[in-house]
C-alpha positions in Angstrom: -22.7 -102.0 55.3 -21.5 -99.7 52.6 -20.0 -96.4 53.4 -19.9 -93.6 50.8 -17.4 -90.8 51.3 -18.9 -87.4 50.4 -17.8 -83.8 50.4 -19.7 -81.5 52.8 -21.4 -79.9 49.8 -22.5 -83.3 48.5 -23.9 -84.3 51.9 -26.0 -81.2 51.9 -27.2 -81.9 48.4 -28.0 -85.5 49.4 -30.1 -84.5 52.4 -31.9 -81.8 50.4 -32.8 -84.4 47.8 -34.1 -86.7 50.5 -36.3 -84.0 52.0 -37.6 -83.3 48.5 -39.6 -80.5 46.9 -42.9 -78.8 47.7 -45.6 -81.0 49.2 -48.9 -80.6 51.1 -47.8 -81.5 54.6 -44.9 -80.3 56.7 -41.6 -82.1 56.9 -39.9 -82.4 60.3 -36.2 -83.0 60.1 -34.1 -83.9 63.2 -30.4 -83.4 62.9 -28.8 -85.2 65.8 -25.2 -85.2 66.9 -22.9 -84.7 69.9 -21.8 -81.0 70.3 -18.4 -81.6 68.6 -20.2 -82.7 65.5 -22.0 -79.3 65.4 -25.4 -80.6 64.1 -26.6 -77.0 64.1 -24.1 -76.1 61.4 -25.4 -78.9 59.1 -29.0 -77.8 59.8 -28.1 -74.2 58.9 -26.5 -75.3 55.6 -29.8 -76.9 54.5 -31.8 -73.7 54.8 -31.0 -71.9 51.6 -31.0 -75.0 49.3 -34.4 -75.9 50.6 -35.7 -72.4 50.1 -34.4 -72.5 46.6 -36.6 -75.5 46.0 -39.6 -73.5 47.2 -39.8 -74.9 50.7 -40.4 -72.5 53.6 -38.0 -73.3 56.3 -38.0 -72.9 60.1 -34.8 -73.5 62.1 -35.2 -74.5 65.8 -32.6 -75.7 68.2 -33.3 -78.2 71.0 -30.9 -76.1 73.1 -33.7 -73.6 73.4 -36.0 -76.2 74.9 -34.0 -77.2 78.0 -35.7 -77.5 81.4 -35.2 -74.8 84.1 -32.0 -75.1 86.0 -33.9 -76.1 89.2 -35.1 -79.2 87.4 -32.2 -79.8 85.0 -29.5 -79.6 87.6 -31.4 -81.3 90.4 -28.6 -84.0 90.6 -25.8 -81.5 90.1 -24.2 -79.8 87.1 -22.2 -82.7 86.0 -24.5 -85.7 86.1 -24.4 -87.6 82.8 -27.6 -89.5 83.4 -29.5 -86.2 83.8 -27.8 -84.8 80.8 -29.0 -87.7 78.7 -32.5 -88.1 80.0 -33.5 -85.0 82.0 -32.2 -81.9 80.4 -34.4 -81.6 77.4 -38.0 -80.5 77.9 -39.5 -83.1 75.5 -43.0 -82.2 76.5 -42.5 -78.6 75.6 -40.8 -79.5 72.3 -43.7 -81.7 71.3 -46.3 -79.3 72.4 -44.8 -76.1 70.9 -43.0 -77.4 67.8 -43.5 -81.0 66.7 -47.2 -81.6 67.3 -48.4 -78.5 65.5 -46.7 -79.8 62.4 -48.6 -83.1 62.4 -51.0 -83.6 59.5 -54.0 -81.5 60.2 -52.0 -79.4 62.6 -52.1 -75.6 62.9 -48.5 -74.9 61.8 -48.2 -72.5 64.7 -44.8 -73.0 66.3 -42.9 -71.4 69.2 -39.3 -71.4 68.0 -37.8 -71.2 71.5 -39.1 -71.8 75.0 -36.4 -71.4 77.5 -33.2 -69.2 77.7 -30.9 -71.6 79.6 -28.2 -68.9 80.1 -30.6 -66.5 81.8 -32.7 -69.3 83.2 -36.0 -67.8 82.2 -38.6 -68.1 79.5 -37.3 -66.9 76.1 -40.4 -64.8 75.5 -40.3 -65.7 71.8 -43.3 -65.0 69.6 -45.2 -67.7 67.9 -44.6 -68.1 64.1 -46.6 -70.0 61.5 -44.8 -72.3 59.2 -46.9 -72.6 56.0 -48.0 -76.0 54.9 -45.3 -77.6 52.8 -42.7 -76.1 55.0 -39.6 -77.8 56.6 -38.7 -77.8 60.2 -35.0 -78.2 60.8 -34.4 -79.1 64.4 -30.9 -79.7 65.7 -29.7 -81.1 69.0 -27.9 -83.9 70.8 -29.3 -87.2 72.1 -32.6 -86.6 70.3 -33.2 -89.9 68.7 -34.1 -92.1 71.7 -36.9 -89.9 72.9 -39.7 -91.0 70.4 -39.8 -87.5 68.8 -41.9 -87.6 65.6 -40.2 -86.7 62.4 -40.3 -87.4 58.7 -36.5 -87.6 58.4 -33.9 -88.2 61.0 -30.2 -87.6 60.5 -27.5 -88.8 63.0 -23.9 -87.5 62.8 -21.9 -90.4 64.2 -18.7 -89.9 66.0 -16.4 -92.8 67.0 -15.8 -93.1 70.7 -12.2 -91.9 70.2 -13.2 -88.9 68.1 -15.9 -87.9 70.6 -13.5 -88.0 73.5 -10.8 -86.1 71.5 -13.1 -83.4 70.2 -15.1 -82.8 73.4 -14.0 -79.7 75.3 -12.2 -80.6 78.7 -14.9 -78.8 80.7 -17.6 -81.0 79.0 -15.8 -84.3 79.5 -18.3 -85.2 82.2 -20.9 -85.6 79.4 -19.1 -88.5 77.7 -20.7 -91.3 79.7 -24.1 -90.1 78.5 -23.2 -91.3 75.0 -22.3 -94.8 76.1 -24.7 -97.2 74.3 -26.3 -94.4 72.3 -26.6 -96.0 68.9 -29.9 -94.6 67.5 -31.6 -95.8 64.4 -31.8 -92.9 62.0 -33.0 -92.6 58.4 -29.6 -91.2 57.5 -26.4 -92.0 59.5 -23.3 -90.0 58.6 -19.8 -90.9 59.9 -18.6 -87.5 61.1 -15.2 -88.0 62.7 -13.8 -85.6 60.1 -16.5 -83.0 59.2 -14.6 -82.1 56.0 -14.8 -85.7 54.9 -18.2 -87.1 55.9 -19.3 -90.5 54.9 -22.8 -91.8 54.4 -23.6 -95.1 55.9 -25.9 -97.3 53.7 -27.1 -96.8 50.1 -27.3 -93.6 48.2 -31.0 -92.9 47.2 
């Protein structure tokens, strides 16, 4: 498998190119990576280049679609299995964000559902993403949950880099990533964010 070193700017340009220009339907892009990879930062970096191409953009974070603490922490605050499979409200994410952007959908999206810090509903207002718009959704452990998307991006960290870059207070999450090797449309080696490398061919 070929690996192509890129600059961060070139990576953004490559992803923008793959997302493409204006089109009739919506484009749902999932940017997946462990917290040390900061997938939200990459998703943020795509916003303005896409808008410059005439694409309306909506940024959503999976962190705003966690389950209530009473459900999320049922097996304790440091259970890696729950972290992997039980923290994210996939039903809410599908219902409020991804399904409305299916072909023929309404485009009416709730950008956040739950405030995990306050442990209450976020009380966000619905917004409408015009047809031809791009949803940029970032999060961790997203790509084994059968979430629909037109483009999936995985920021891959080696086991050593993941352990080294994870904050000590979050070390309990590390077993959740054991065996997590998702198939993504774009896989980026991200041990060094200033020196990303694209796995596979450049389109």
